[in-house]
N, C-alpha and C positions, 0 to 999 in steps of 0.2 A: 505494501499500499505505500508505504513511503517513498520509494524508489519511483513508483507510478506519478505521485504528486510531483516529485522533482521534475520528472521528465515532462509532464503537463506545464510546469511553469517554465521549463525551458523552451518548451514549443511556443508559447505564448510571447516570451521574450523575443524568440527568433522573428516571429511574423511581425511584431512591434518593430523590430530593427528594420527589416525589409520595408515596411511601410514607411518608415521614417526617411529610409534612403530614397525611394521612389516618390518622395512626395513632390507633386508637379508644380508647386510653386513656393516662392519666399516672399516676406515682407521687409522691405527697407525704409529708412529714413528718408528725408530730402536728400541728405548729403551722402546716403549710400551704406549706413550701418544696418546690419540685420537686425531686425526687432520682432518680438513674439507677437501673436494674435493678442493675447492676453494684455501685453504693454500698449500696443494701439488701442484696444478697446478702452482702457483706462483714461488715455487721451482723449478719445473721441467723447467719452462720458462728460467732459467738461467743456465741450463745444456748444454754441447756439444752434450752429448749422454744419453737417457735414455733408459736402458734396462729394458723391460715389461716382467717379468717372470710368465709366465701362467700356470695353470693347463689345458691341452688341451681340457678337455670336460667341463669345467667350464662356464656355462653362463655369470655369474658377469663378469669373466674376461674378456670377449669378449665384452661385454657391455662398460666395462671401458675402452678398449682400444680405441673404437671410441670416447668415450666421451673425454678421454685425447687428443687423436688426434685432435679433434676440438677446444679443449681448447687451444693447442700449435698453430694450425693454425691461429686462432683469433688473437694471439697476434703477431703482425707484426714487432716487434723489431728484432726477427730471422725468416729466412725460414725454413719450415718443411721439413724434408725428412723421409720416413718410410721405413722400411726393414723388411724382416722376415726370420726365420729359415725354414719355410713353403716352401720356393721357392729356387731351387737350381741353381749354377752358370752356368751350361751348357744351362739352358733355360732362363737366364737373357734376352737375346734379345726379345724372344715372351713375356715376362711379360711387358718389356719396350715398345714394339709395342702396347700392348693392352692399357697401362695406357696413352699412347700419340694418342689413337684414329686411329691406323693405322691397328688394326687387331681387327674383330668384336668378341663379346662374345662367339658365337658358336664355331668359329675358335680356339679361344684362350682356351676353355674349353677342346676341343678335343686334342690340340697340348701338353698341359702342364700335366705334373705328379701332379695331384691335390691330397691333402689329402682328405679322404672320408667325413672329417666334413667341406670341403671347403665352401659350400654354405651357410650353417647355421653360421658359426664361421669366416670366412676370407673374404668371398665375400663384405659382407658390407663396410668394412674398405678399401678393396681395390677400390670399386666402388667410394667410397668418395673422394679417391686420384685422382681417374681418372676425377671425376667430377670438381675437384678442382685445375686440373694440377699440383699436388703434387708428385715429384719423388717417386716410389717405387721399390725398389731394391732386388733383390734374392741375398741373402748372405750364404746361406749354400752349403756346399761341395756335390757334386753328391754322394747320398747314396752308390752307388755301390764302390767307392774309400776309404768311411770309413769302408765298409765291408772288403775291400783288406787289410788294416791296422789291423783289428782284426784277420785275418785269416792268415796273412803272415808278420807283423810287419811293422812300418814306412819305413823300407828301400825298401819294395816294391813300394812305390811311385816314387823312382827314375827310374822306368822302364817305367813311363809314357811318353807320347808324348808331345812335347811342347804344343800344344793345350790343352790338357788333365790338364798340370801342370798350365795352365793359369786360371783354375776352382777352384784351390784350394791356399792355403796360400803358401807363398814362401817357398823353403825347403833349408836346413832342418828347420824344425820349433822348436821353443822353447818348452820344456817339463820339467816340474817339477813332477816327481812321488809323491813327498811327501806333495802336495798340499792335504789338507784335504778331500775335495770333491772327489778327484781321489781314495785317499786311502779308503774312505768310500765305493766308488762304487766297489771297488774289494772286500771288506769285504762281500758286500751285495750279491754277487752271487759266494761265496767262496766254495759252494757245488753243483756249477752247471757248464754246459759246458762254462759259462762266466768266469770262473776263471782262467784267466792267464793275464799276464801283458799287453798284448795288447789291452784287453778291454777298460781300461782308455785311452789308447793312440788312440783309435778309436773315443772317445769321444773328446778328446783334439784336435784331427785334425778339428772336426766340430767347436769347439770354437776358434781356431786359425783362421780359414777360414772365419768365420762370422765376427770376429774383423777386420781382414784384408780388407775385402771389406766394411764393414760399413765405415771404416776409410778412405777409397779412396774417398767417397762422402761426408765425414764430413769437411766442409769448414768454414773458419770464417763466424760469423753471421747466422749459421745454427744450427738447433736442430735435432738430428737423433733419430727418435722413433723406437726402434727395438723390435720386437716381438720374444720371444722365450720360450722354456720351463723352468721353473723356475730353473731346475737344471743346466742349463747352466748359471746362475748369480747368484743363492743364495750364501751369506756370500761373496759376492763380489770376486769371484773366476771365473771359466770358462771365458766367454767372456771378462769380466772385467779385469781379470788377464792378458790377452793376449793384451786387448787395451793399459793397463799400459806398458807391454814390448814393445809395437810398438810404441806408443806415450803418454809418462806420462803426457804431459801436457793437457789432454783432461779431461774436467770435466765431471765425468760419475755419473749418479744419478740409483738407482736401485729401482725395485718394485716387491714384491713377493705376489702372492695369495696363501692363505694356506684355510683349510676347519677346521672348528671347530663346536663343539656341541653347545657352547656358544660363541657368538660374542661380549661380552661386555668387553673382555680384551684379550690381546695376551698371549696363552699359553707359558710356559717358554721355551720349545723346538724350538719356531718360534722368540724369541727375537734376534735381530741383523742380521736376517736373510737378510736383505735389507733396503734402506734408507726409504721405506715406506711399510707397511705390510698391505695388504688388507684381513681381516677376514672375510670369508663367511660361512653362514650358511651351514652346513653339508646335510643338508634337501633339499636344492635346487635341482631341476632337472638338470641331466646331458644332455649334447647334444647327447652323446652317451655313452655305455657302454663297 
């Protein structure tokens, strides 16, 4: 019996060791120092807003979003609120009704404009919020209005009705065309149809709108976990820049997910991208291609 017990413990330790060796991600500080999930969580609990910059098809990003949400919810010193780029403001009431149990799943999925990867990537966290009575907020501008800015400029938003304007950031919204992220965005598409000054503006109105609506819900003793593409918060720009414009007193912490062949250290190009950089093995399967 004693020998069997020793062998069982040895087997468990062996499996644990193998699992540790093949862990497909590591977490690092902005400067590239490895940190544990527990240490990151403790720091996130002190924030007013956490911007979780994801790669939309990255399995680990979505896994960690749920893990972060559970950690923040377990800490009762602050009330957790969740919001996401993936849900648009003109459908905020539908989302609210579903989370509050006033709308069943079938009706919700039929009425909402859901991303193609909703069921695999966003549904688990949404249902965690529903089950635990956590507010879940739609923060993004309806896509058609961002498209309007791209095609006709920010001035086109002035033609919207009062109801339509209630779904976007207050006008006129601040805009700095010299922010490195917007400059880089314009250069990336300088040989395509996107190469015009309205393209970064169409992204900026998304950033401004998401910042505006998450701040509406961000009260004292709350922590707002926001899901967004990493390009909306990398290098402390995008949504973070707008939060600072609207309310510079908010403590904002950011997470960015990157993919690398080697996860043992952060590639130089990713340093200082966020407060916490999640480096994921590039060989991890994608949720979609």
